[in-house]
N, C-alpha and C positions, 0 to 999 in steps of 0.2 A: 504494499499498500505506498501510496506517495504523498507526499500533504497536501497536492490540491484536490486527492481523490476526498476528501472530507465532503464536495458536493455529489457524491455517490451514493452517501449512506444516509440512502430512505429508512427512518427508524419508526416502528411499529408504536404506539404508546398505548394508550387507554384501547379496552376494548368491553363493548356489552351485546349480550344474548339474551333473547326473545324467540321462543320456538325455532324455527331454520332460519332467522333472521341474525345475522352477526356481523355487525360494525367497527373497526378500530380507525383508530385515527394515526397517520402518518405523516411524517415532518423529516423533514431533509435542510439541511444547510444551503444557501445560496450565497454562492460567492460574490456574483455579478450585483445584485441587489444587498448584500450584506445584511440578508435576514435571513430568520425563518419561513418556508412556506411549509404548505402540509395541506393535507383533507381528509374527509371522511372514506373510505372504502369500506363497500358489501363484501361479504364474501359467501358466492353461493356453497351450498353445500356438494355441488359438482360444477366444474369450470371453473376460470383463471378469477382474481379477484377485480370488483368495479367499480368506477369510482363514485361516488357516489353524492362531494359535495364539492363546490368548485371555490370556496374565497380564497383570501390569501392566506391565513392558516385557518385551519378549523380544529378542535381537536374535543377532548374529553367527554364522548358520546354518553348518552345515557337513554334506554330504550323506555317507554311506560309500562308499566304493570300491565296493562293490557292493551298492548303493541302497536298503539294507532301514532305514536308521535316519536319522534327522538327530538332530544335538549342535549345541543352542544356548545362549547364557546367558539366564537369568531370573531379575530382578530384581522382588520383590515387596514392597509396602508401604513405600518407602525402606530396602530393607535390599540389602546387597551382591548383586554377579550371583552367582550359582553355574551347575554343570554341570548341564542336564540333557537327559536325549536321549528319543526317542518312535520309532514306528512311521513311514517315510516314506508309508505308507498310512492314518495318522492312528491317534489313540487318544490315551490318558492319557500324559502326559510324567511321569519321575520323575525326581529328582534323583539327582546322581553325587557330588557336594559339598555340603558343610556345613562350608566353611574361615571363619575369622573375618573374615578380610578380602576375601572372593570368589577369584571366579577368572578366568582369562583365558580369551582365545578357543579353541574347542576345534582339536585337529588330529587325524585316523583315523591310526591305521595302517591299512599296508599289509591286515592281516588284515581290517577292517573287526570290529574287539572292543574294542582298547587304542585311548584318547584321551592324548594329549598336549597338558600345557599349562602356563600361566605363573603363578604367584601370589603372592602378599608372603606372608610369613612372619612374623606378631610375634614380637618377644623375649617370653620369662617375665615376666608381669609390666604388660606395656604395652597397650596398644588392646583393653580388655575381656577379655584373657584373664582377668583376677581381677575376680573380678564383684562384689567391696566396692573396688575401687581404679579410682577414678575417672583422668581426665586427669590432672588439678589433683593428685593426691597420688600420683602416678606418682615411682620414684627419678629423679634428676639422668640427665641423659645425657653421658656422658663421649664429647667426640668429639675423635678425634685428626689427623682430614684435611678436606680443601676437600671431597669428596663427601656432605654428609651430610642434605642436604634435597632437595626438589622441588616445585616450583612445581604447583598442583592436587592434590598426593599429601601433601606435608607433609615428616616425617622421614621416611628412608630407610633410614639406620643400621641400626636397630630392624626394620627391616622388609623386607630383604631378596627382593628378587622369586627365586624358584626355582624348578625346574623340577619337573612334576608328570605324573605315570601315572596313569590306572586303567582297570579292565575294563570297559566300561561294558555288557556281560553277566552279571555276574558278577549272584548273587541276592542280596549284600548289597556291594555295591562299595565300595571302601576307596582313593581317594587315596594313589599311594606318591610319596614324596618322594624326585626321584634326583641332585638337587644341593644340596649345604650349605656356602656359603662365605661369604666378606668379598666377595664380586662379585655383579654383577649378570648376569643372564641376559633374553632375550627373541624372540620371532618364532622358537618350534621349528618343527620339519621329519622328518620320518622318513626314513630311509635305504628305499632300496626293498625289503630284504632284513627289514627289520621290526625290523632286532639292536640298531640307535642312533637315538637323534634327534641333527639337528645344531640347534647353539644358535650365536649367538654371545657372545660372554661378555669382558670385561676382558681385556687384553693378559696372559698370565702370570696370569690369576685375581687380578687386584690390584684390588679395587675401585677408587683412586683415579686409575687410567689411562684418558685419553681415547680409547686405541684400541682395537679391540676385534679380535676376531679368531673364526674358526669352531672349534666343538670340536663332537666326537663323542660323545655320553655313552649308557654303555651300558644298554639298558633291563632288563638284567638285575641291574642294579646295577655300579656300581664308579666310577674318577676321569674327569673328561672327558680326553680325547684331545684336541690339539690339531692339526686337521687342515689348517687354511689361514692362515698369515700374512701378515695383507692388508696392501696399502699404505697403511693410518692405521684404514681403518672396514670392517666388514662387518656384511651382514645378509640377513634373508629367501631363505635357502638354499633351495635347489631340489637333489634330486638327480636322476639323470640316469644311463638306461639306459648302460651301458656304463663307467658308473665315474666320471664328473665332477662336477661339482658347481657351478652359477651360484650367485651371490649379487649383490648389492648392494653399494658400497661407494664410500667417498671416498679420495684420494690427499692425506696429507698428516702433516708430522713435529711433533714436540714440542706447544703449545699452540695451533699456527698450523691449528686445524680449521675456521675460520670463512669462509662464500662460497667453497665446494667444491662443485663439482658433483658429483654423484651418479651412478656409470656401473654398468652389467652386466659382470659378471667370470665368467668360467670357470677350473675349475680342475681337478687330478686328485684325487679323493679315495682316499686310500689309507691308511687307519685303522690304524692302529698302526706304520706304515712313515717317520712322521717327517711334517714337516707342508708341503704344497706353494704355491706362491705363486699368484696368477691370472693369467691374461692380461686385459686389459681391453677387451671387447668391443666399447663404444662410445666415440667420442671424446671426451678430457676438458673441450677449450673448448666445444664443441658442444652437448653433450649432457647434460641434468642430467634424472635418474630421480627420480618421485615412491616416498616409501618406503610402494610395496606390491609383494605380493608377485608374482615375473615366472612367467607360465601358461607353458607350451611348447603350440607346436603345431606341424602340420606343417613349416611352413616357415622354423621359427625360435622366435623367443622374445616374446609382446607386454609389454612395459613403457609406464608413463605417463610423459612427457615433457613437460615444461613450456618453450611453445614462445612468448615475445614474448603472456603474457596467456592462452595458453591451456595446457589440459591434455590431450594429446592419447595416445590410444593408439598408439603405433608398434609395426612389427615388426622384431626384430631379426637379420639373419645371423648363425649359432653360427659361419660357416667363417672371418669375418675378421678382425681386429682392429682398434680404433680407427676405427670405422667412424661416418663425422660424419650430423650428425642430417640433409641433404639423401639420404641414400641408406638410410633407415629409410623403408617405404613407411607411410604415415600408414591405419591402419583405421578409425577413429571419433573424432571429436572434436575437428573442425574448429572452432573462434572457439565451443567450447565448455570446460565442466570434468570431466574422468573424473573420478569422484570413488572407483569402485570396476570389478572388470570381473573376468571369468572365462571358460573357454573347455571344451567337452569334444566332440569325435569331430567338429570341425571348424566347433561351433557357438557363435560369439565373441558375449556378450553383456555389459553395461557401465550400469553406474548414470551420467548425465549431465548436469551441471548447465548452464543458458544463463542469460544476463541475465534471463530471465522467470522463469524456474523453478529451484528447488531444487534440484532432479533427478528424473529418471523412468528408468527403464529401457531398455534403448533394443539393436538390434543394425545392423551395419551399414546394413541395409533399412530400417532405420522405428523408431518411436517403439513400447514395448510396452503402456505405463502414463500413467493421467492420474492420481497419488495426488493432487498439489497441485489438480488443476482449476486454471480460470484465475481469476489474484491481480488484483481491482480495483485499475487505476490502474499497472500495472505500466508503466517506460517502456524504450526498445531502448537500447544502447549504442551512440555514436557517436566509430569513431577518430579521431583526432586526432594530430601531430604538430608539431614545431618545431624549430629548431635551437639549439642552448645558447650560452654566451656564447664558448665555445673552436671552434665549428663542429657538433659534436658532433651525432648525433640525438638527438630524445626520441622518446617513444611516450609513449600512455595513453589514456585514454577522455572523452567526455563525457556526461553525461544531462541531457536537458530534460524539464523539467515540458511541461503541457499550457501551450497559448495560445504568443502571439508574444513579448511580451516587452515589454521587456529586462527578465531574471530575478536576482533576487540571485543570489548564486557563492558556495562553500563549495568549497575547496579542502580535501580530505581522502587524509590522506599516509598510505600503509601502514605495517607494523609491517614487522622483521625484523631488519636491512633487506634481508636476502637474501630476502625473498618478495616477493609483485607485486600487484596490480589486475591482475582481467584477465575472461576472458570468462564466466567463474562467475557463478551470483547472490549478490545480495550485499543484504542486506536494510536495510543501513543507506544504499545508494545509492536504494533503492527508496523506502524513507520519508520521505529529505528530499526526493526530486524529486516525490513527491506532496505534499507539502507546500508546494512552489512554487519550491523553489531548483533550482538548475543544478550541476549535481555535478561539479568536476573531477577525474580522479585518473589521478595520474601514476607512471609505472613510471622514477624517473629513475637514475643510475648507482646500483650498490650492491642495485639489485634482481634478483630471478634472470629465469632464461628467456631472457635474451640475451646468450650466452656468458659462460664464468667471469668473463674478464676484464672487463665489465661489471660484476659482483659487488664483482669485488675494488678497482675506482677508488675505492672511497670508503675504504680501509682508510689509516690515517694521515693522513685528510683529510676526516672528518665538518664538514659546514657550505660544503664548497667548492664542488665539481663538482657534487655532487649539488641543493644550494641554484640554483645556477644552471640546472638542469637541470629542479628544480621550476618556477621562477619562469617561464621559460620558455615551459610547457607553458601556465601559468596564464595569459602574456600570448597566444597561440596561440588560449585560450577568451573569452578578452576582446576580442578581434579581433571574436570575433563578435555579429552585432546583437542576437540574443537573448539575452547576457547582459549586465547591467550593472556596467562598471567601477567604480562609485561605493560600491556596493553588495557587498565582499566579504568573508568571513571563513575561518579557518584554522584545520582542526581534523586529527587523527591521535591514534593511540594505540602506544605502544609506540617504536618508532624514529621512528614519526610521531606521535607527542608528542613527542619531541625535536624531530625539524623544526620544530613548531608554536612549542615553546619560542624553536629558533633564531631562523624567520622572524621572530617578535613583535621579539626585539631587535634583530637587522640591518636587518629592513627593515619595520617597522613600521606604515611609512607607507599601504603599501600594504592594511593590515586595518583592519575597524571592529573586531573583536573577535577571540577567538583561544579554542579548547576545547584544551587540553593533558589527554590522556589517558592512564592508566597512563606514563609518560613517564620516560624518563631523562635527569633534570637535573642529574648531578653524575657522571664517571666515577670521581671519586677513592672517593667512598665505596661507589658500585655495587659497586666491586671486592671491598667486603667484605661489604658487604648481600645483595648479590644472590644465587642460588641457583647463575647459572653464572661470575659476577664475577671468581672467582679468574682463570681463562683469557681470559675472552671480552675483558673490557676491554684487555689489553694485545695480543691477538692482533687487536683493530680499531684500538688507540689508541697501542701504542706503552706502555714501559716507565715515561716520563719522566713523574712526575706532572703536572709543570707544562705538560708537551703535552698531558695529558689534560685538565686544566683549561682549556686555552686552548679544548677542544672539547666544554666542557660548558656549556648554554645558563646557570645557574644563576650562572655567574660574569660572565656580560653582563649578569644581570638586571636592573641599573640601568639600561640601556638601554630597559625596557619600561615603556610608559607608556599600553598598549590596555587597556580590559577584558579581564579574562585568568581563563578559570574553569579551576582545576586539579580534575583528578577522577581518581580511586584507588577499589582496593578495599584492604580492611585486610589481607588475607592471601594481596597479591602477595607471592611471594617470588620473581619472574622481576624486576622493578624493582620492587623494597619500596617501603612507604609515605613511609619517610623521604626518597624522591627529590621526592617531592609535596609534603611537610611542610614542607621545607627551601625551593622554589621560594615555595609560599604563604608564610611568613614573610618570604621576601626583597621579595617583590613588598607585602604590608601594610605593611610599615618604610617604603618606597620611595614609597607613596602613592597607588599599582595598585590601581584598583578590581578587585580580586581575589575570586573566591569557591571555595570548596573543598565539593568534591562526594564524599562520604565513602561507597562500597558497605559494609555490614557482611558478612562471611561468606565473600566474594568474592575469587576471585586473577585471575591475569592476565585468563584467560579469559571474563571476565563476558560480553563484548559479545557472544561466539559459543556461550559454552555455559555462562552463568551460570543461576541462577536465573532460571525465566520471568517471575516479577511483577519481581524486579530490569532483566532486559532492558526490560521493558513502561517500566519508571519511568526507568530510562536513556532509553530513547528520549521521554521525555515531557519532559524534563530538557533533551536538547540542542535541540529542538523549541523549549520555553521560550525559552531563550537564545539564540537565533536570532530569535527572537520581538521583543523586547527589541533586539537590536542590527542586526538589520537589515531591522528593518521598513521 
């Protein structure tokens, strides 16, 4: 895969199914327009996919319970996405919303008429609500709490998400706001009688709380009613016949919310009779569920579970608590990455990514689509294992380019740290392998998908066992004749950028150069500058500032002497640009051949969802850097 092949990535996203009608949204980067395009496609039971809508960017389709209508989001010519509806038999789509900051994904009521959704509501005088007032001319913001901004969104205290409802079949649809207050709501779903909408919201409706509980919001209007008091967080509720509710949640107290496995819970739904507490149906240590809406089927509940680099669709029985991973039957997604899924009347359909494909629509019986087609030069992943310095087993992957080698090697560390490399498509791996590099992808301690204890092993210990694990897997790769142990580079983003900086300082003799992107380099300043720093730093590093600095690459920068690329985005509020600036200045003052590549207008997610041209330019810069230092 070449950098310009980004334009060939036609990626299916959300799917919806009713009887024999299956719809999926498919998006692609448009390099010429520097935007993302896409439409909805219908997948007949026999025959090729047929394009169903033709907007600039249509997504998030949802078929009504009676099968007569499909609601979806449409964003035209760079506008905010707005809710639209059209007959499932075809015809013109009509808009249901025209909100200043756009609308969220639609959720149909049981009556196939009303739709619930979440939308951010701008404060008067901000975000274009007054045509004569530009962003630079707005009044100052008065900030009194920690949670006032969010990466890839911006300031949030003056545009809180609220729950809305709209009558999709009304002659003149008028969205009705159902919540109003200084708290956040998300992932709505209806009760089976259509009288309430279930939403997660901050505990005690206090926008400062890290904890979330489940509330029932009357569709006819009224205050949210607390229905489930969670163990820490709750989201993606699903009401069940018989009066219970399923939801996804994590268990934590205080600010200790990091590296926690997400489980499936079940609780009684007693609206107005006081809050219930849920029973965890999946074992906390072994089962970590992706944040996708659970889907009920005859034999249990379908959830997407992170398992050793895969995201697998598993079946959870609803009768027993704390079911371990090995007792959750695999439905699909072995050695793959489930991106979305749904089911109807016993038929299960999912969007699944593999190392060679960014995603196709599949069933347990086979693949239904070929949206992306064969990408030239994609390379398979090979599992590799190693034993760390303390005897701990380490797992990861190696992607080899064509030819016998020995090939120059790129050690690419993932972000998170509670994330993972895996069996899904990663454009970076394919681009680098096609350019002739062997790519090593480790999942050290701190990663997700190997048990909660594995994820929590780096709390208070950054730069110790995680470093040992990364180097152990690198050594296993370098032991292979295809890999050149004299030409090795290290790179990564976010936590991977941290690890790149750390390895450059402590094991720099092993690498020819480093590419540290959107990195955490200094935990002490991250605490105040990051959107999550106010809790994240202490949760991972503890409250002692000197201990934080000991785990900060910036305070070891005097040990770095190899060529070093500092790469960042101007509007990154997760790992703010000051993290890059401080490291760059320290390195240059020490005489290190450091370069600073700064992308305008981008946030933390540049490499995954940034402007298409910036993604292309980033790839070109990466390859140019390594051609200089690993040639």
